[in-house]
Backbone as a ProteinNet text record, in pm:
[ID]
protein_1_A
[PRIMARY]
MEALIILLFSLAIIILMISFFKQDKIARLEEDLEQMTLTYMQDIYQLKKKVKILEEGFVIQVS
[TERTIARY]
-4486	-4478.3	-4414	-4497.2	-4444.8	-4305.9	-4321	-4219.4	-4075.1	-4102.9	-3977	-3879.2	-4001.6	-3929.6	-3894.4	-3944.5	-3914.7	-3771.3	-3764	-3597.5	-3480.7	-3551	-3442.1	-3413.9	-3462.6	-3417.5	-3361.4	-3398.8	-3349.7	-3232.3	-3180.3	-3029.6	-2974.9	-3032.9	-2962.1	-2893.1	-2954	-2927.9	-2833.4	-2840.2	-2730.8	-2605.6	-2586.9	-2491.8	-2429.7	-2505.5	-2427.2	-2394.9	-2469.5	-2328.5	-2276.5	-2227.2	-2098	-2014	-2074.2	-1922.8	-1888.5	-1947.2	-1888.4	-1827.9	-1823.3	-1739.7	-1595	-1641.3	-1493.1	-1393.9	-1241.4	-1149.1	-1132.4	-1094.3	-1076.5	-904.2	-887.3	-819.6	-713.4	-786.3	-686.6	-660	-720.8	-687.2	-556.9	-525.8	-445.1	-304.6	-336.9	-231.5	-207	-273.1	-253.6	-121.3	-194	-78.6	29.7	80.1	189	248.1	223.9	272	317.5	258.2	308.5	435.7	388.2	497.5	629.7	628	729.3	818.2	729.4	791.5	865	816.2	841.8	970.6	987.6	1085.7	1217	1220.1	1254	1320.3	1212.4	1291.2	1375.9	1342.5	1436.4	1560.7	1652.7	1700.2	1799.2	1715.9	1768.5	1800.8	1801.4	1800.6	1985.2	1899.9	2069	2200.7	2142.1	2290.6	2342.4	2227.9	2271.9	2361	2333	2434	2556.4	2508.5	2719.1	2813.1	2695.5	2786.6	2840.9	2774.5	2783.4	2915.4	2924.5	3055.4	3152.2	3123	3249.7	3284.8	3222.4	3266.8	3372.2	3282.3	3376	3456	3485.3	3642.5	3731.7	3665	3778.6	3809.8	3691.3	3796.5	3902.2	3879.2	3952.9	4075.5	4075.9	4213.8	4302.9	4242.8	4264	4309.2	4295.5	4321	4468.8
744.7	630.8	666.8	687.5	737.9	850.6	923.6	1022.1	926	872.3	765	692.7	639	546.7	647.3	750.6	826.2	874.3	932.2	1004.4	910.5	786	680.3	613	605	595.8	715.8	815.7	905.6	924.3	889.8	900.1	767	660.8	594.2	613.3	664	748.9	812.7	937.5	985.4	907.9	800.5	754.5	659.6	617.7	565.5	620.8	731.5	841.8	846.1	924	958.9	845.6	706.9	585.3	610.7	627.5	639.2	733.8	854.1	985	989.2	905.1	891.5	838.3	871	827.5	668.2	567.7	479.6	466.3	450.8	444	297.7	173.6	54.2	59.6	156.5	124.3	216.9	294.7	404.4	296.2	255.1	142.6	47.8	5	-99.5	-65.9	35.5	163.7	189.5	228.3	231.6	153.4	60.3	-87.1	-151.1	-125.1	-186.1	-144	25.3	129.8	87.8	80.7	16.5	-85.9	-208	-346.3	-288.9	-256.3	-250.8	-195.9	-69.8	-9	-62.2	-158.4	-238.4	-352.9	-402.4	-498.8	-436.6	-335.3	-290.7	-230.2	-187.2	-177.5	-328.2	-430.9	-529.5	-594.8	-601.9	-613.5	-529.9	-434.2	-320.8	-383.5	-421.8	-479.3	-587.6	-660.9	-811.7	-795.7	-664	-666.3	-672.3	-562.2	-517	-586.4	-646.3	-816	-903.6	-910.8	-1012.8	-948.5	-794.8	-747.8	-743.5	-693.6	-727.5	-883.7	-949.7	-1107	-1137.1	-1136.9	-1119.4	-1049.7	-954.4	-881.3	-971.6	-993	-1028.6	-1170.9	-1269.1	-1391.2	-1372.5	-1244.3	-1194.8	-1184.3	-1089	-1040.8	-1217	-1331.3	-1418.2	-1487	-1468.8	-1575.8	-1522.4
1473.5	1424.5	1326.1	1263.8	1089.9	1067.7	1172.4	1147.9	1220.7	1303.5	1386.8	1217.7	1169.3	1063.3	963.6	917.3	807.8	837.5	980.8	1045	1054.8	1087.8	1068.6	981.8	827.5	715.7	666.6	687.4	649.9	678.1	809.2	900.1	804.9	796.4	723.9	581.1	511.4	374.8	371.5	489.9	469.4	510.7	607.6	651	556.5	500	339.5	277.2	293.1	109.5	229.5	380	381.8	404.8	365.5	371.6	254	164.1	-3.4	11.6	54.5	24.3	112.9	224.8	362.1	270.4	279.6	240.9	300.5	179.9	240.4	310.8	444.2	515.5	466.7	472.5	432.9	320.5	225.7	100.1	40.2	126.3	137.5	190.8	274.4	388	268.1	204.1	151.3	19.6	-52.6	-155.8	-118	-4.9	66.8	96	148.8	156.9	-8.7	-70.9	-212.6	-283.3	-269	-261.1	-195.9	-99.8	38.6	-70	-78.4	-82.1	-256.6	-343.9	-448.9	-435.4	-374.6	-361.4	-302.8	-188.8	-68.2	-220	-288.3	-399.7	-498.7	-555.8	-611.7	-546.5	-429.2	-346.8	-327.2	-306.4	-288.9	-447	-579.4	-669.7	-696.6	-629	-693.9	-617.1	-514.9	-401.1	-481.3	-461.5	-556.6	-706.3	-766.1	-870.4	-808.6	-746.1	-655.7	-651.7	-543.1	-480.3	-570.2	-739.4	-791.5	-872.2	-880.7	-964.6	-880.5	-720.6	-641.9	-613.3	-659.5	-623.6	-771.2	-892.3	-1011.2	-963.1	-938.9	-929.2	-843.2	-716.5	-611	-684.2	-762.6	-826.1	-900	-1018.1	-1127.9	-1039.8	-906.5	-832.3	-750.6	-733.3	-654.6	-797.9	-878.9	-994	-1017.6
[MASK]
+++++++++++++++++++++++++++++++++++++++++++++++++++++++++++++++

């Protein structure tokens, strides 16, 4: 009985240690999503600037 308790306790410690060293997939996905969001925001900002320049050029030509 004591050997079983020691075995289970040892197994629990080993599993706990493995869980600390295992790469966190959710954290990596969050980082990827954040990077992708920043890239899209930069692209949208640049497109809005270009549209504004085109609109100003169009207003000048119409006047």
